[in-house]
N, C-alpha and C positions, 0 to 999 in steps of 0.2 A: 146734478153733477154729471159731466159726460164720462163714458166709459172709455179707457184708453185702449188703443188698438194693438193687439198682439197677434202675430202670425206664426206659422210654423218655421219661418225663415230666420236666418241670424247673420252675423257679420261675415261669415265665410260663403254665404250662398251667392250664387251667380245670377246674372241676368237671365240666362237660359233656363235656369231652374225655376225662378220665380214665375215666368211667363208660360211654363209648361202647362198645356191643357187650355189655355186662354185662346179664344177665337176672335180675331179682330177684322175678319173678312167684312168689307164694305165700310170700314172705318178709316177716317183720314187723320193723320198725325203730322205735326211740324216739330222738328227738333233743331234748336239753334246751336251753332258751334259743332256741327255734326260731321265735319271733314275728317276728324280724327278723335282719338282717345275716347272719353266716356260718351260724348255725343254720338260717335259712330257706332259704338257698342249698343247704345240705347236704341239707335235707329235700326240696328241690325236684329235686335230682339223684337222690336214692334213689327218689322217687315216679316220676320219668321212666323208671326202669328196671323199674317194675312193682311196686315194694314197697308194702306197706301201711305207712303212716308215721304215728306219733303224735307231734304237737308237744307236748312237755312244758313248760309255760309258767306263770309267775305270773299274768299278765293274760290270761285266757281270751278276753276280747272282742278283743284284739289278735290273739291267736292264731287265733281263727276267721276274722278278716279275711285273715290270711296263708294259712290253709288254703284258703279260697275261691280266692285268687289261684293257688295251686299246683294245685289241681283243674283250673282253667281252663287254665292253662298246659301242664299235662302230659296232660289228658284222664283222670287217675286219680282216681276218686272215693273211694278208700280212704285219704283223708288226714283224720286225726282230731286232736282237741285234748283234752289232759288237763291238769288244774291241778297244778302242782308248784312249791313254794316250797322250795328247797334249804337255807334257814336254819331251816326249821320241820320238826321230827321228826314231827309229826302228819301234815303234809302229804305227806311222803315215805312214811310207813306207809300212808296212804290210797291213794296212787298205787300202791304195789307190791302191796297186798292186793287191790287192784281188778283187777289184771292177771291174766289167766287163759289166755293163748295162749303158745305157744313164742315166744321172742324171738331173733331171729337177729342183730340189730345194735343196740348201744346206743352212742350217741354222746354223751359227756358234754361238751356244748359250752358251756353257760352259765358265766358267770363275772363277777367284778367286779375292778376293777384300780385300784390306787393311791388307795384311800380316803384323803382328806387328814388325817383325824383317826382316832384309835383308836376303834373301835367293837367291842363284843363282844356275843355272843349271851346269852340269859338263863342259859345254863349256863357262861358266862365264857370262851368261845372267841374269839379274835380273828376278826373277821367275814370277812376274805379266806380265811383258812385254813378256817374253817367251811363257807363257801359253796362255794369252789372245790374243796376236798378232802373234808371230812367229809360234806357233803350228797351228793356224788356217790359216796362210798364207801357210805354207808348205802343209796342207791338201788341200786347194783350188788349189794351183799349181799342186798338185799330181793328183787332179781330173778333171783338165782342160779339157782334151780330152772327158771325160764322159760328162761334162757340154756342151761342144761344140757339141757332138753328139746328144744331146737332142733338140737342137734349141730352142731359147727363154728361156734359163735356167736363174734362178735367185739365187743370193747369198744373204743372210740376215746376216749382220754383227752386232752383238749386242754390241752396245757402251753403253754410260751412260751420263747423265748430269754431272757426275763426270769429264768428259773430261775438264770441265771448269777450273779445278785446275791446269792443266799443258799441254803446248804443248809437242810434243816429243822433248826432249832435246838432240839433236844429239851429242852434245859434251861430254854428260856424262849420256847416257842412263842407265848405270849399277850402278850409285851412287859410283863411284870410287873417285871422288874429291869433292863431296858435301855430307852432311849428308843425311842419308836415312830417308825418310818420307813415311809412308804408303800410304797416300792419294795422294802425288805427283806421286808416282810410279803407283798407280791404274789410276790417271789421264792421264798420258802420255800413258799408255796401251790403254785406251778408245779413246783418240785422234787417236792413231795408227789404231784402228778399223774403224774410219771414213775414215782416209786417205787411208786405204786399198780399201774401196768401191770406192773412187774417182779414184784411179789409175787402179784397176781391170776393171772398166767400160772403162776408156780410153784405155787400152790395149786389151780388150777382146770383146767389143761390136760388133766388126766385126765378131766375131765368134758366135754371138747370145747369149752372156752372159752379164748380167748386175748385178751389186751389189749396194745394198744401206745399210746405217747404221740405227739403231734404238735405241732409248732410251725407255726401257719398263716401266719406273716408278720405284718407291720404293715399294718393297714387303718384309716385314720383315719375312715372314713365308717360305722363301727359304733357301737353304744352303749357299748362297753367303754371308750371314751376319755372318757366323760362325767365322770369324777371327776378327770381330769388337771389339773394347774396350767393355768389358762386361757392364760398367756402361753406356756407350752411347747407346748400344744395348738396355738396360733395359729402358732407358728414351724414346727412340723411340717406343718401344713396349707399354709402358704406354700411350703415346700420341696417338698410333693408337687405343688402347682399348677405350680411351676416345673420340674418333672421332675428335681429334685435328690435327692441322698441325704439321708436323715433320720438323726438320731442321738439315742438315748435311753441314758442312763447311760454315755456315752462310746463306744458301739459304733455304727458306721455300718451302714445297711441300706437296701434298696430297698423302696419302698412297693408295695403289691399291691392289686388291686381285690378286691371281695368275691367274685367268681367265681373269682379266682386263690387267694384266701385259704382257700376252702372245698375246694380240690382235694385237699390232702393228707389232710384228713379222709376225704373220699369214697374216695380210693384205698386207704387203710388199711382201711376198712370193706368194700371189695369186690374188690380186685384178687386174681385167682387166684394171683399171686406170693406173697402173703402167707398162703396156706392153711397152718394150723398154725404160723405165726410169731408169737411174742409177746415181751413184755418189752423191747421196743426203742423207739427214739425216731427219729421221721422229720421231715424238713423239705424243702420244695421237692420233694415227691413222691418222695423218696429216703431211705434210712436215713442218719443223720447220722453224722459222724465223732466218736469219742470223743476229747475233748480231754485234753491233758495238764493237770495242776493249774495250772501256770503260765499257760496259755492262757486259763483260765476268766476271763470279764469282759473280755478284750481281743479277742476273735474275734466276728465277726458272725454265726457259726453254730456248729454242733457241740453236743455234749451233755457237761455236766460229769460227771466220773467219780463224783461223790457222788450223782448222781441215778440211777445204775444200781447202786449198792452193794447187794447182796442182804441184808446184815446191817442196814442202815439201813431197807430195804424191809420186812423182817420186824418190826423194832421199830415202824415206823409202823403196820403193819397191827394189831398187838396193841393199840397205843395208840388206834387209831381204833375197834376193837371196843369198848374200854372207854368211849370217849368217846360213842359213838352208841347202844350197847346193841343193835347190829345182830345 
């Protein structure tokens, strides 16, 4: 039986606090979706510890502005920008083929949430599943050799407590025979992010690569909430301003700042306690409890057992290989 990882940090810890004392000099990191929000804060923390950080973003103008801010804030000039559109196979291929250095840290941070209407990629994949999972899957596979060259490389896969709303529905991932629901689509994409970490560790640990999934918490001041129902978003922002608990899909939670939300990603990417540890799910800077099936959807935290299922993880990996041609 594996020992659960517990750290000195908690839900209110910030990215700056969890990385204090960590030296990433000579290390290379890639953070997707790092033009703003959690990605920018994660990149800032890694750069503050001396890492060379590449912001992998769709909008390079916005990315350059963020990179400039990080350089000034940290005194680290090794902050770069690369164009990456996770819904575009050609963009992913261009990014991975251009990467020529060892890669020590890959933070799969970018994502979309609760698209109000069903959207699909040109290949027919539901867009949340495609962007949140398939795009990051293809990116990681394309960077495998760089990760292996680093030795003891880590992948951070941003999931969410939203994975409680749905397992990966293998029989109908793309909502062809069931009504589209924004939160079910988001939920299965977030379950896929955990399953990716499980199988990536299973397949790549021998190459010195481990992957873990994280739930950053709910942060209303990032772009992730831009597609939410306006009335629901307004209610949540009002609760946040009043210092009250929020609730999405019936589960209560405490709001976090961006600095607090990025902390678990930074901890999983850098903490000595996670050396060689993979295939797990973290929240509030600690490994999460695995819930009973009955508790899924009723708890404000924890990881659903179906998100850690090794058989589902293997099935998803094979499906993803076929879907992406990675």
